[in-house]
VEXDREN-2710 file (C-alpha; in Angstrom, 1 decimal):
% VEXDREN-2710
k/r/px/py/pz
1/MET/18.4/13.2/31.2
2/THR/19.2/13.6/27.4
3/ASP/15.7/14.1/25.5
4/LEU/15.8/12.2/22.5
5/VAL/15.2/14.1/19.1
6/LYS/12.5/12.3/17.0
7/GLU/13.2/12.3/13.3
8/SER/11.9/13.7/10.4
9/SER/10.6/11.2/7.5
10/THR/13.1/13.6/5.4
11/GLN/16.1/12.2/7.9
12/ILE/15.1/9.2/8.1
13/LEU/14.8/9.0/4.3
14/ALA/18.5/10.3/4.1
15/ARG/19.7/8.0/6.5
16/GLU/17.8/4.8/5.4
17/MET/19.9/6.5/1.2
18/ALA/23.4/6.7/3.4
19/LEU/23.9/10.4/2.6
20/THR/26.6/11.1/4.8
21/GLU/28.6/14.0/4.1
22/GLN/30.6/11.9/2.1
23/SER/28.6/11.0/-0.4
24/VAL/27.5/14.2/-0.6
25/GLU/31.0/15.0/-1.6
26/ARG/31.3/11.9/-4.3
27/ARG/27.6/13.3/-5.4
28/ARG/29.3/17.0/-6.1
29/ARG/32.8/15.1/-7.8
30/ILE/30.3/13.6/-10.7
31/VAL/28.9/16.7/-11.5
32/GLY/32.2/17.6/-11.7
33/LEU/31.8/21.3/-8.9
34/GLU/34.9/22.9/-8.4
35/PRO/36.2/26.0/-6.3
36/ASP/35.9/28.6/-9.7
37/ASP/32.5/27.2/-10.2
38/LEU/31.6/28.2/-6.4
39/ALA/33.0/32.3/-7.0
40/ARG/30.8/31.9/-11.1
41/ILE/27.7/31.4/-8.6
42/ALA/28.0/33.6/-5.8
43/GLY/28.9/36.0/-8.7
44/ILE/24.8/36.1/-9.7
45/ARG/23.1/35.7/-7.1
46/GLU/21.4/38.3/-6.8
47/VAL/20.2/37.6/-10.3
48/VAL/18.4/35.2/-9.4
49/LEU/17.5/36.7/-5.7
50/ALA/16.0/38.9/-7.3
51/GLN/13.3/36.8/-9.0
52/VAL/13.1/34.1/-7.4
53/ASP/9.1/34.2/-6.8
54/HIS/9.7/34.1/-11.0
55/PHE/11.5/31.2/-11.2
56/ALA/9.2/29.3/-9.2
57/SER/6.7/30.6/-10.9
58/VAL/7.8/28.8/-14.1
59/PHE/8.1/25.7/-12.6
60/PHE/4.3/25.7/-11.2
61/ASP/2.8/27.1/-14.3
62/TYR/5.0/24.1/-16.3
63/LEU/2.7/21.4/-14.1
64/SER/-0.5/23.2/-13.9
65/GLY/-0.4/23.7/-17.7
66/ILE/-0.1/20.3/-18.5
67/GLU/-2.8/17.3/-16.7
68/GLU/0.4/15.0/-15.5
69/GLY/1.7/18.0/-13.7
70/ARG/-1.5/18.5/-12.0
71/VAL/-2.0/15.5/-9.5
72/LEU/0.3/18.2/-7.1
73/THR/-1.2/21.6/-8.5
74/ASN/-5.3/20.6/-8.0
75/ASN/-4.3/20.4/-4.3
76/ARG/-3.9/23.4/-3.0
77/ALA/-2.1/22.5/0.8
78/LEU/0.5/20.7/-1.3
79/THR/1.2/23.7/-3.9
80/GLU/1.5/25.7/-1.5
81/ARG/4.1/23.9/0.7
82/ALA/5.7/22.8/-2.4
83/ARG/6.0/26.1/-4.0
84/GLU/7.6/27.3/-0.6
85/LEU/9.9/24.6/-0.3
86/LYS/10.9/25.3/-4.7
87/ARG/11.6/29.4/-3.3
88/SER/14.1/27.6/-0.4
89/HIS/15.6/25.5/-2.6
90/LEU/16.1/28.6/-5.5
91/ILE/17.3/30.3/-2.6
92/ALA/20.1/27.8/-1.6
93/MET/21.0/26.5/-4.7
94/VAL/23.1/30.5/-4.9
95/GLY/24.0/30.2/-1.6
96/GLY/27.5/28.3/-1.7
97/ASP/26.9/25.6/0.6
98/TYR/26.2/22.1/-0.7
99/GLY/26.8/20.1/2.1
100/ARG/24.4/17.0/3.5
101/ALA/22.0/19.3/4.8
102/TYR/21.1/21.2/1.8
103/ALA/20.9/17.6/-0.1
104/GLU/18.6/16.7/2.3
105/GLN/16.4/20.0/1.3
106/ARG/16.3/18.4/-2.2
107/LEU/15.0/14.7/-0.3
108/GLU/12.3/17.1/1.4
109/LEU/10.6/17.9/-1.9
110/ALA/11.1/14.3/-3.3
111/VAL/9.0/13.4/-0.6
112/LEU/6.3/15.7/-2.2
113/TYR/6.7/14.9/-5.1
114/GLY/6.4/10.8/-4.6
115/ARG/3.3/11.5/-2.0
116/VAL/1.5/12.8/-4.8
117/GLY/2.6/10.6/-7.8
118/LEU/4.3/13.2/-9.8
119/GLU/6.1/11.8/-12.5
120/LEU/9.5/12.0/-12.5
121/ARG/10.0/13.2/-16.4
122/VAL/7.0/15.9/-15.5
123/PHE/9.4/17.0/-12.5
124/ILE/12.1/17.0/-15.4
125/ALA/10.6/18.8/-18.1
126/ALA/9.3/21.4/-15.4
127/PHE/12.6/22.0/-13.6
128/HIS/14.2/22.4/-17.3
129/ARG/11.8/24.9/-17.9
130/LEU/13.2/26.7/-14.6
131/LEU/16.5/26.3/-15.9
132/ARG/16.3/27.8/-19.1
133/SER/14.7/31.1/-17.2
134/ILE/17.3/31.3/-15.1
135/GLY/19.7/31.1/-18.2
136/GLU/17.9/33.6/-19.8
137/ALA/18.2/36.1/-16.6
138/VAL/21.9/35.3/-16.5
139/MET/22.5/36.5/-20.0
140/LYS/20.3/39.4/-20.0
141/SER/22.3/41.0/-16.9
142/THR/25.5/41.1/-18.7
143/PRO/25.5/41.8/-21.9
144/GLN/29.1/42.9/-21.8
145/ALA/30.1/39.3/-21.3
146/PRO/28.5/36.8/-22.8
147/LEU/30.9/33.9/-22.8
148/GLU/31.3/35.2/-18.8
149/ALA/26.9/34.8/-18.0
150/PHE/27.3/31.3/-19.7
151/ALA/30.3/30.0/-18.1
152/SER/28.4/31.2/-15.1
153/PHE/24.9/29.5/-15.3
154/MET/26.8/26.2/-16.8
155/ALA/28.5/26.5/-12.6
156/LEU/24.7/26.6/-11.9
157/LYS/23.8/24.3/-13.5
158/LYS/26.3/22.3/-12.3
159/ILE/23.9/22.0/-9.1
160/ALA/20.8/21.9/-11.0
161/PHE/22.0/18.3/-11.9
162/PHE/23.3/17.9/-8.2
163/ASP/19.7/17.9/-7.0
164/ILE/18.5/16.2/-10.1
165/GLY/20.4/13.1/-8.5
166/VAL/19.9/13.2/-5.5
167/ILE/15.5/13.9/-5.8
168/VAL/15.9/11.2/-8.5
169/ASP/16.8/8.9/-6.5
170/ALA/15.1/9.5/-3.6
171/VAL/12.0/9.1/-5.6
172/VAL/13.3/5.9/-6.6
173/PHE/14.1/4.6/-3.6
174/GLU/10.7/5.4/-1.7
175/ARG/9.1/3.2/-5.0
176/GLU/11.6/0.4/-4.4
177/ARG/10.8/0.5/-0.5
178/VAL/7.1/0.6/-1.3
179/ILE/7.2/-2.5/-3.6
180/ARG/9.4/-4.1/-1.3
181/GLN/6.8/-3.3/1.9
182/GLN/4.3/-4.9/-1.0
183/GLN/6.1/-7.3/-2.3
184/ASP/6.6/-8.7/1.6
185/ALA/2.8/-8.6/2.2
186/ILE/2.3/-10.7/-0.6
187/ARG/4.9/-13.1/1.2
188/GLU/2.9/-13.2/4.4
189/LEU/-0.3/-14.0/3.0
190/SER/1.4/-16.6/0.9
191/THR/2.8/-18.6/3.7
192/PRO/0.4/-18.5/6.7
193/VAL/1.2/-20.4/9.9
194/LEU/-1.7/-20.4/12.0
195/GLN/-2.0/-21.2/15.5
196/VAL/-4.9/-23.8/16.0
197/ARG/-4.6/-24.5/19.6
198/ALA/-1.6/-24.5/22.5
199/ARG/1.4/-25.7/21.0
200/LEU/-0.6/-26.6/17.5
201/LEU/-0.3/-25.2/14.4
202/LEU/-1.7/-25.1/11.0
203/LEU/0.7/-24.2/7.9
204/PRO/-1.5/-24.5/4.7
205/ILE/0.7/-24.1/1.2
206/ILE/-1.2/-23.1/-2.3
207/GLY/-0.3/-23.0/-5.5
208/VAL/3.2/-22.9/-7.2
209/ILE/6.1/-23.3/-4.9
210/ASP/9.7/-22.2/-6.7
211/THR/13.2/-22.3/-4.2
212/HIS/12.8/-19.1/-3.2
213/ARG/9.2/-19.9/-1.5
214/ALA/9.9/-22.9/0.0
215/ARG/13.0/-20.8/1.5
216/LEU/10.3/-18.3/3.1
217/ILE/8.3/-21.2/4.3
218/THR/10.8/-22.8/5.8
219/ASP/11.9/-19.1/7.5
220/SER/7.9/-18.4/8.6
221/LEU/7.7/-21.8/9.8
222/LEU/10.7/-22.0/12.3
223/LYS/9.7/-18.7/13.2
224/ALA/6.4/-19.6/14.2
225/ILE/7.3/-22.5/16.2
226/ARG/10.1/-20.7/18.5
227/ALA/7.7/-17.9/18.5
228/ASN/4.6/-20.3/19.7
229/ARG/6.7/-23.2/21.6
230/ALA/4.6/-26.3/18.7
231/LYS/5.3/-29.4/19.4
232/VAL/2.9/-30.3/15.7
233/VAL/2.8/-29.4/13.1
234/VAL/0.2/-30.1/10.3
235/MET/1.7/-28.8/6.5
236/ASP/-1.6/-29.1/3.5
237/VAL/-0.3/-29.4/0.9
238/THR/-3.7/-30.1/-0.5
239/GLY/-3.9/-27.0/-3.2
240/VAL/0.1/-27.7/-4.4
241/ALA/-0.2/-29.0/-8.1
242/THR/3.1/-29.9/-8.6
243/ILE/6.5/-29.8/-6.8
244/ASP/10.2/-30.5/-8.3
245/SER/13.3/-32.1/-6.5
246/LYS/14.7/-29.1/-5.2
247/VAL/11.6/-27.6/-3.9
248/ALA/10.8/-31.3/-2.3
249/ASN/14.6/-31.1/-1.1
250/HIS/14.0/-28.1/0.7
251/LEU/10.6/-29.1/1.9
252/MET/12.5/-31.9/3.5
253/GLN/14.5/-29.7/4.8
254/THR/11.8/-27.9/6.6
255/VAL/10.4/-31.1/8.7
256/THR/14.2/-32.3/9.4
257/ALA/14.5/-28.9/11.2
258/ALA/11.7/-28.2/12.6
259/LYS/12.4/-31.5/14.0
260/LEU/15.5/-30.4/15.8
261/MET/13.5/-27.3/17.0
262/GLY/11.3/-30.5/18.4
263/ALA/8.3/-30.3/16.4
264/SER/7.2/-32.7/14.1
265/VAL/5.4/-32.4/11.3
266/ILE/2.2/-34.4/9.9
267/VAL/2.3/-33.2/5.9
268/THR/-1.6/-34.0/4.7
269/GLY/-3.5/-32.9/1.0
270/LEU/-0.7/-34.7/-1.0
271/SER/-2.3/-35.0/-4.6
272/ALA/-1.7/-38.4/-6.9
273/GLU/0.6/-36.0/-9.0
274/VAL/2.8/-35.2/-6.2
275/ALA/3.3/-38.7/-4.7
276/GLN/3.9/-39.9/-8.7
277/SER/6.2/-36.5/-9.0
278/LEU/8.1/-37.5/-5.3
279/VAL/8.6/-41.4/-6.7
280/ALA/9.5/-40.5/-9.4
281/LEU/12.0/-37.9/-8.7
282/GLY/13.2/-40.8/-5.5
283/ILE/12.7/-38.8/-2.9
284/ASP/12.9/-40.8/0.6
285/LEU/9.4/-39.8/2.3
286/THR/10.4/-42.6/4.5
287/THR/10.5/-40.2/7.8
288/LEU/7.7/-38.3/6.1
289/ASN/4.3/-38.4/8.5
290/THR/1.5/-38.2/6.0
291/ILE/-2.2/-38.0/6.3
292/GLY/-4.6/-38.6/3.2
293/ASP/-6.7/-35.3/4.4
294/LEU/-6.7/-32.3/6.1
295/GLN/-8.6/-32.9/8.8
296/GLY/-7.2/-36.5/9.5
297/GLY/-3.9/-34.4/10.0
298/MET/-5.5/-32.3/12.4
299/ASP/-7.4/-35.4/14.1
300/GLU/-4.2/-36.9/14.0
301/ALA/-2.3/-34.1/15.6
302/GLU/-4.1/-33.6/18.4
303/ARG/-4.1/-37.1/19.5
304/ALA/-0.6/-36.5/19.4
305/LEU/-0.7/-33.4/21.6
306/GLY/-3.0/-35.6/24.2
307/TYR/-6.3/-34.2/23.1
308/ARG/-9.6/-37.0/22.8
309/VAL/-11.1/-36.1/19.7
310/VAL/-15.1/-36.6/20.6
311/SER/-17.4/-35.9/17.5
312/MET/-20.6/-34.0/18.6
313/ASP/-22.6/-36.5/16.8
314/PRO/-22.5/-39.8/17.8
315/ARG/-23.9/-41.4/14.3
316/ARG/-21.0/-39.6/12.5
317/ASP/-19.2/-41.9/10.4
318/GLY/-22.1/-44.5/11.2
319/ALA/-21.5/-44.6/14.7
320/PRO/-24.0/-46.6/17.1
321/LEU/-25.7/-44.8/19.8
322/SER/-24.4/-45.3/23.1
323/PRO/-26.9/-46.4/25.1
324/GLY/-29.7/-44.3/26.9
END
């Protein structure tokens, strides 16, 4: 039986970003990497490899020298890991192989930077210092041929821009994913569908309802009806101050869709303002089952399910005590 290989976080990120050999090739074309550039980079390989540790130090010395960079350098364990990755990065920069595996190495750095909250502008500034240090070393290595040395450094700079593109895209992608997750969590909290008892759901709606949120309410409710095999839903709108025509029509469609799935909907808590607005908008409410308040709606829902509502206090609502 073939063993399943667990994907690393970097591999998952590469897959989600659609970082394929084809997309990496497009990135190489964007920065203008040509076969002549590969030959020039090979020509300065030894210069870079001889000073890898120095170049890495230039990068991290800059970060440790500014407050924004110390979010990384103050963490010793992560700094050591980042230094190790940066050293591997520099070696790979002059390695001549710039395929998907090379791009994934850049993602590992991006994940680390994102984890500590290193700002992109700070990373780019530190990377610029590193490149300037490499450029100076390359120019000094062949003083008799400055133009050739400059062309070799410019070829390497194409790889540097390739790297920056991958890292920036990865950091932005990760941040956007976190934002999306937070938004999804907020939406779930803003449209909770609660199971009160078997076959009975409660959907309390609070706050402003726009078209987008109305659509989310519909999706959440219909999924909950199916998952819980619900027969009755109490939709409480006590906390809704106003409803426009688009939202009203969408909620009516929600009620209709729920009926098609075998669940009846009881709407409770319509305020006087919302009721007047719905009438003024000409919304057809003849098929809508409405109850004044949430308690009355829950009682009606339980009766619809065959439950008998009995007060624990026989004197409630002025009811006389039953004979002894």
